[in-house]
C-alpha positions in Angstrom: 46.9 12.0 33.6 44.3 10.5 36.3 43.2 6.9 36.3 39.5 8.2 35.3 41.1 9.6 32.4 42.9 6.5 31.5 39.8 4.6 31.8 37.9 6.8 29.5 40.8 6.6 27.0 41.1 2.9 27.3 36.9 2.4 26.7 37.3 4.6 23.5 40.1 2.6 22.2 38.2 -0.5 22.9 35.0 0.8 20.7 37.0 2.2 18.0 38.8 -1.4 17.6 35.6 -3.0 17.5 34.2 -0.3 15.3 37.3 -1.0 12.8 37.4 -4.4 13.1 37.1 -6.6 10.3 33.7 -8.5 10.6 33.6 -10.9 7.8 35.3 -13.9 9.6 32.8 -13.7 12.7 29.9 -13.5 9.7 31.6 -16.6 8.2 31.2 -18.5 11.5 27.8 -17.4 11.8 26.7 -18.5 8.6 28.2 -21.8 9.2 26.8 -22.1 12.8 23.3 -21.3 11.2 23.8 -23.9 8.2 24.6 -26.6 11.2 21.7 -25.5 13.2 19.4 -25.8 9.8 20.6 -29.1 8.9 20.3 -30.3 12.5 16.5 -29.1 12.4 15.9 -31.1 9.1 17.3 -34.1 10.8 15.1 -33.8 13.6 12.3 -33.6 11.5 13.2 -36.6 9.1 14.6 -38.6 11.8 11.1 -38.5 13.6 13.0 -37.6 16.7 11.1 -34.3 17.5 13.4 -33.1 20.1 11.9 -29.8 21.5 9.1 -30.1 19.3 7.2 -27.3 20.6 9.5 -25.3 18.9 9.0 -27.1 15.5 6.4 -26.4 12.8 3.5 -29.0 13.6 1.3 -28.2 10.7 -0.1 -25.5 8.3 -2.9 -22.7 9.6 -5.2 -22.5 6.4 -9.2 -22.3 5.9 -10.0 -25.7 5.6 -10.6 -25.7 2.0 -7.5 -24.0 1.0 -5.4 -26.5 3.1 -6.9 -29.6 1.9 -6.7 -28.7 -1.7 -4.3 -26.0 -2.2 -1.7 -26.8 0.3 -1.7 -30.3 1.9 0.2 -31.4 4.9 2.3 -33.3 2.3 4.1 -30.2 1.8 5.7 -30.4 4.9 8.6 -32.6 3.4 9.0 -30.1 0.8 9.6 -27.4 3.0 12.1 -29.2 5.2 14.0 -30.1 1.7 13.8 -26.5 1.1 15.5 -25.7 4.7 18.3 -28.1 3.5 18.7 -26.4 0.4 18.7 -23.2 2.3 21.3 -24.5 4.6 23.5 -25.6 1.8 23.6 -21.9 0.4 24.3 -20.5 3.7 27.2 -23.0 4.3 28.8 -21.7 0.9 28.1 -17.9 2.1 30.1 -18.4 5.2 32.7 -20.2 3.5 33.0 -17.1 1.0 33.3 -14.9 4.0 36.0 -16.9 5.6 38.0 -17.1 2.2 37.5 -13.5 0.5 36.9 -11.6 4.2 40.3 -10.0 3.6 39.9 -9.0 0.1 38.6 -5.6 -0.7 37.7 -6.4 -4.3 35.2 -8.7 -3.3 33.2 -6.3 -1.0 31.1 -5.6 -3.8 30.3 -9.4 -4.4 29.6 -10.1 -1.0 27.4 -7.2 -0.5 25.4 -8.6 -3.6 25.3 -11.5 -2.0 23.6 -10.4 1.2 21.2 -8.8 -0.5 19.9 -11.9 -2.2 20.4 -13.7 1.1 18.1 -11.0 2.6 15.5 -11.6 0.0 15.6 -15.4 1.0 15.3 -14.7 4.6 12.1 -12.5 4.4 9.9 -14.6 2.6 10.6 -17.5 5.1 9.9 -15.0 7.9 6.4 -14.1 6.5 6.0 -18.0 5.6 6.9 -19.1 9.3 4.4 -16.0 10.5 1.5 -16.6 8.5 1.4 -20.3 7.6 2.5 -22.3 10.6 0.2 -23.5 13.5 1.3 -21.3 16.4 4.4 -19.2 17.0 7.0 -21.8 17.9 9.0 -21.9 14.9 9.6 -17.9 14.6 12.6 -18.0 16.7 14.2 -19.5 13.3 13.4 -17.0 10.9 14.3 -14.3 13.6 18.0 -15.6 14.3 18.4 -16.1 10.3 18.6 -12.0 9.8 21.8 -11.9 12.2 24.2 -13.4 9.8 22.5 -11.2 7.0 22.8 -8.0 8.8 26.6 -8.8 9.6 27.1 -9.4 6.0 25.8 -6.3 4.7 27.6 -4.2 7.1 30.9 -6.1 6.8 30.6 -6.1 3.0 30.3 -2.3 3.0 33.2 -1.8 5.3 35.4 -4.3 3.0 34.3 -2.5 -0.3 37.0 0.2 -1.0 35.4 1.5 -4.3 34.7 5.0 -4.6 31.6 6.1 -2.7 31.8 3.6 -0.3 30.4 5.9 2.4 27.4 6.1 0.4 27.0 2.4 -0.2 27.6 1.7 3.8 24.8 4.2 4.5 22.4 2.8 2.0 22.7 -0.8 3.4 22.5 0.4 7.0 19.3 2.0 6.0 18.0 -1.1 4.3 18.7 -3.1 7.3 16.5 -0.6 9.4 13.9 -0.7 6.7 13.3 -4.2 7.1 10.6 -3.9 9.9 8.8 -1.2 7.6 8.8 -3.7 4.7 7.6 -6.9 6.7 4.6 -4.7 7.7 4.0 -3.7 4.1 4.4 -7.4 2.9 1.9 -8.6 5.5 -0.8 -5.5 4.9 -0.5 -5.5 1.0 1.7 -7.8 -0.7 0.5 -11.3 1.0 -3.1 -10.2 0.5 -2.5 -8.9 -3.1 -0.7 -12.2 -4.0 -3.5 -14.2 -2.0 -6.3 -12.6 -4.2 -4.5 -13.3 -7.5 -4.3 -16.7 -6.1 -7.9 -17.2 -5.4 -8.7 -15.7 -8.7 -7.0 -18.7 -10.3 -9.9 -20.9 -8.8 -13.2 -21.9 -9.4 -14.4 -21.2 -6.0 -17.9 -21.1 -5.1 -18.5 -21.2 -1.2 -18.9 -23.6 0.7 -17.6 -26.0 -2.2 -13.9 -26.8 -2.2 -12.0 -24.8 -5.0 -11.3 -26.1 -8.1 -8.0 -24.8 -10.2 -9.4 -22.9 -13.3 -6.1 -20.9 -14.3 -7.1 -17.7 -15.8 -10.4 -18.6 -16.8 -12.1 -16.2 -14.2 -9.8 -13.1 -15.6 -10.6 -14.1 -19.2 -14.2 -14.1 -18.7 -14.0 -10.8 -16.7 -12.3 -9.4 -19.9 -14.4 -10.9 -22.7 -16.7 -9.2 -25.0 -20.1 -8.2 -23.6 -19.2 -8.6 -19.7 -20.3 -6.4 -17.4 -17.0 -5.7 -16.1 -16.0 -3.1 -18.7 -19.3 -1.1 -18.3 -18.5 -1.1 -14.6 -14.9 0.0 -15.5 -16.4 2.9 -17.7 -18.9 4.2 -15.0 -16.0 3.8 -12.2 -13.7 6.1 -14.0 -16.2 8.5 -15.0 -17.0 8.8 -11.4 -13.8 9.1 -10.4 -12.8 11.7 -12.7 -15.7 13.7 -12.0 -15.4 13.7 -8.5 -11.5 14.3 -8.2 -12.1 17.1 -10.7 -15.0 18.9 -8.9 -13.1 18.1 -5.6 -10.1 19.8 -6.6 -11.9 23.1 -8.0 -14.0 23.1 -4.9 -11.3 22.7 -2.3 -9.3 25.3 -3.6 -12.1 27.7 -4.1 -12.9 27.4 -0.4 -9.5 27.1 0.8 -8.9 30.6 -0.9 -11.7 32.0 0.5 -11.3 30.9 4.0 -7.4 31.8 4.0 -8.5 35.8 3.8 -9.2 37.7 7.0 -13.1 37.6 7.2 -15.7 37.5 10.0 -16.1 34.0 11.3 -13.5 32.5 9.7 -12.9 29.9 12.6 -16.6 29.1 12.2 -16.7 28.6 8.6 -13.3 26.6 8.8 -15.2 24.0 11.1 -18.2 24.2 9.1 -16.4 23.0 6.0 -14.3 20.3 7.7 -17.2 18.7 9.6 -18.5 16.6 6.5 -15.2 15.0 6.4 -15.3 13.5 10.2 -19.2 12.9 9.9 -19.6 8.8 9.3 -19.7 8.1 5.7 -23.0 5.9 6.4 -24.8 8.8 7.9 -23.8 11.2 5.1 -25.3 8.7 2.5 -28.8 8.3 4.5 -28.6 12.2 4.5 -28.4 12.9 1.1 -30.5 9.9 0.3 -33.2 11.9 1.7 -32.2 15.1 -0.2 -32.3 13.3 -3.5 -35.3 11.6 -3.3 -38.6 13.1 -5.0 -39.7 14.9 -1.8 -36.4 16.1 -0.9 -35.2 19.3 -0.3 -33.7 19.7 -3.7 -36.9 18.7 -5.7 -39.2 20.8 -3.3 -37.2 23.8 -4.3 -37.1 22.8 -8.0 -41.0 22.3 -7.7 -41.2 25.6 -5.9 -40.0 27.5 -9.2 -42.3 25.4 -11.4 -39.9 22.7 -12.3 -40.7 18.7 -12.5 -39.1 16.7 -9.9 -36.1 15.0 -10.8 -35.4 11.2 -9.8 -31.5 11.9 -9.0 -31.0 8.0 -7.8 -33.1 6.6 -10.5 -32.3 8.3 -13.8 -29.2 7.3 -15.7 -28.2 11.1 -16.4 -28.2 12.0 -12.8 -26.9 9.0 -10.8 -23.1 9.8 -11.5 -23.1 13.5 -10.9 -25.5 13.2 -7.6 -22.7 10.6 -6.0 -19.7 12.7 -7.2 -21.6 15.5 -5.3 -21.5 13.6 -2.0 -17.8 13.1 -2.6 -17.2 16.8 -3.2 -19.2 17.6 -0.2 -16.8 15.3 1.9 -13.7 16.8 0.8 -13.2 18.8 4.2 -9.7 17.5 4.8 -8.6 18.5 1.2 -9.7 22.1 2.3 -7.7 22.2 5.4 -4.7 20.6 3.6 -5.1 23.3 0.7 -5.2 25.9 3.3 -1.8 24.9 4.9 -0.2 25.1 1.6 -1.6 28.8 0.7 -0.4 29.9 4.1 3.3 28.7 3.3 3.2 30.4 0.0 6.3 33.1 0.4 4.6 36.5 0.3 7.4 37.9 -1.6 6.7 36.1 -4.7 3.1 37.7 -4.5 4.1 41.1 -3.6 6.8 41.0 -6.5 4.6 39.9 -9.0 1.8 42.5 -7.6 4.6 45.1 -8.2 5.3 44.2 -11.6 1.7 44.5 -12.5 0.4 41.4 -12.4 -3.2 41.3 -11.6 -5.2 38.9 -9.1 -5.8 36.2 -11.8 -2.4 36.0 -13.0 -0.9 35.9 -9.6 -3.1 33.0 -9.0 -2.1 31.0 -12.1 1.5 31.8 -12.1 2.4 31.8 -8.5 -0.3 30.2 -6.5 -0.8 27.2 -8.7 2.8 26.3 -9.1 3.4 26.8 -5.6 0.6 24.7 -4.7 1.1 22.0 -7.4 2.9 19.5 -5.1 -0.2 19.6 -2.9 -2.7 19.3 -5.6 -0.7 16.2 -6.9 -0.8 14.5 -3.7 -4.7 15.3 -3.0 -5.5 14.2 -6.5 -3.4 11.0 -6.2 -5.2 10.2 -2.7 -8.5 11.4 -4.1 -8.4 9.4 -7.3 -7.3 6.0 -5.5 -10.0 6.6 -2.9 -12.7 7.2 -5.7 -11.6 4.5 -7.9 -12.8 2.1 -4.8 -16.2 3.4 -4.1 -19.0 1.0 -2.8 -20.6 2.9 -0.1 -23.3 5.0 -2.5 -24.1 1.9 -4.0 -25.0 0.1 -1.0 -26.8 2.8 0.9 -28.4 5.0 -1.5 -30.2 2.1 -3.1 -30.6 -0.4 -0.4 -28.3 -3.0 -2.3 -26.5 -3.7 1.0 -29.7 -4.9 2.5 -32.0 -6.4 0.3 -29.4 -7.0 -2.7 -31.8 -5.9 -5.1 -30.9 -2.3 -6.2 -32.3 0.3 -8.0 -29.3 1.1 -10.0 -29.5 -1.0 -13.1 -26.8 -3.4 -14.5 -24.9 -0.6 -16.5 -24.7 1.7 -13.7 -22.8 -0.4 -11.0 -19.1 0.7 -9.8 -16.5 -2.2 -9.7 -15.8 -2.1 -6.0 -19.9 -3.0 -6.0 -19.9 -5.6 -8.2 -16.6 -7.2 -6.2 -19.1 -6.8 -3.0 -22.0 -8.5 -4.8 -19.7 -11.3 -6.4 -18.3 -12.4 -3.4 -21.0 -12.1 -0.6 -24.3 -11.9 -2.4 -24.1 -14.2 -5.2 -23.3 -17.5 -3.6 -19.9 -16.3 -3.0 -18.3 -16.9 -6.2 -14.7 -15.9 -4.6 -12.9 -16.8 -7.7 -14.8 -14.4 -9.7 -14.4 -11.7 -7.0 -10.4 -12.4 -6.7 -10.6 -11.6 -10.7 -12.2 -8.4 -10.1 -10.1 -7.1 -7.2 -7.0 -7.9 -9.1 -8.3 -6.3 -12.2 -9.0 -3.2 -10.3 -5.7 -3.1 -8.6 -4.3 -2.9 -12.1 -6.7 -0.5 -13.1 -5.7 1.7 -10.4 -2.2 1.3 -10.9 -2.6 2.5 -14.4 -4.1 5.4 -13.9 -1.9 6.1 -11.1 1.0 5.4 -13.5 -0.3 8.0 -15.9 -0.8 10.5 -13.3 2.9 10.3 -12.0 3.9 10.3 -15.7 1.9 13.7 -16.5 2.6 15.3 -13.6 6.2 16.0 -14.4 5.2 18.6 -16.7 3.3 20.9 -14.3 4.6 19.9 -11.0 7.0 22.7 -9.3 9.0 22.2 -6.1 10.4 25.2 -4.5 13.5 23.3 -2.9 14.3 22.0 -6.3 13.1 18.7 -5.6 12.4 16.0 -8.4 9.5 16.5 -10.5 
């Protein structure tokens, strides 16, 4: 064996040794070192030494009103006391890693402790990123992840219970999901929590917020509140838009999936409304629905009376729902792709067995398309439950604040906009409306998921 072969063998043996080594001892040392560092940071603050102050949290970043009334600067000592508790907890974790690092029976417990520790570090990272002035203290939560990652990895190797490989893979996946979870937290969880927090205050701009508890939510759900009418209106619109959109998109997708002359042109024509800016679309339909618009001219041509689509209660919701249907070009494209993916052998076998076109559609096409139908239905429901642009554009509500839509015909999202930005800025009430809308959409989504189990079909045998 030559020298190069010996070098390769030695390198392989070295990395194998690292891979198979017990990580619990270095993990315990990392936890203890981090605890000592945390104690030093807290001591640096309480002693007033402020060594390397540019890397210490100096102040909070908040809107003035929230900073002064919800989290004053007096919270800083509390934060450092919390850090001391955090350091003590991690010191205990480090000791456990050193004591039980070679005990396979303790692998499961250490893994559980690692998960709990991870859920402590994540809020600390979020708090440091969003609520401290500048980013000088971000080094602290970033290095906090190192012991946690070592603990999750090492405990997975130590745990010798059945299913060890699956648990180790799951823990590794959770570690790599941390960036995605942080992004989801920054974009969804934190704003949602902030909205709920704002709903607990009686806050009218430019006055400071006053804590009101659940008063805004109670007033919102009280008898005679406009909210119930807005919810009913929004639900009717969403259901109508989703139902018509599903039928329309499936019909057009089936027609465009056939070999017809000019198929590329028609595909482009039906997809085009989706990429047209929504404001432009609303202005176009405002002209179409006007008393002197195209539709009324056609009705008048055949001797009918002109219809005031955007003024009459019976026609407002269907008129706006038709705009949503017209703009569903993306759903058409997705369903066309789904139709093209249906195995031809299914349709041919059914045709040989004597099934007509209608039977093939209901027994083969719809079941094979059910996952795509479910996805489009879910996305359309969520989107249409948050509709606000029609109320602003079709009625000039966004410009003058005075809309032709009466109080009994205003969407929830429109009431949210008007409450927050057009009615003296009642942010507390707007936060309550926003949180209630989130709960409403969550309930409808849960209902859709629950009922879908009865009609969803996965060709690969996936969860249904």
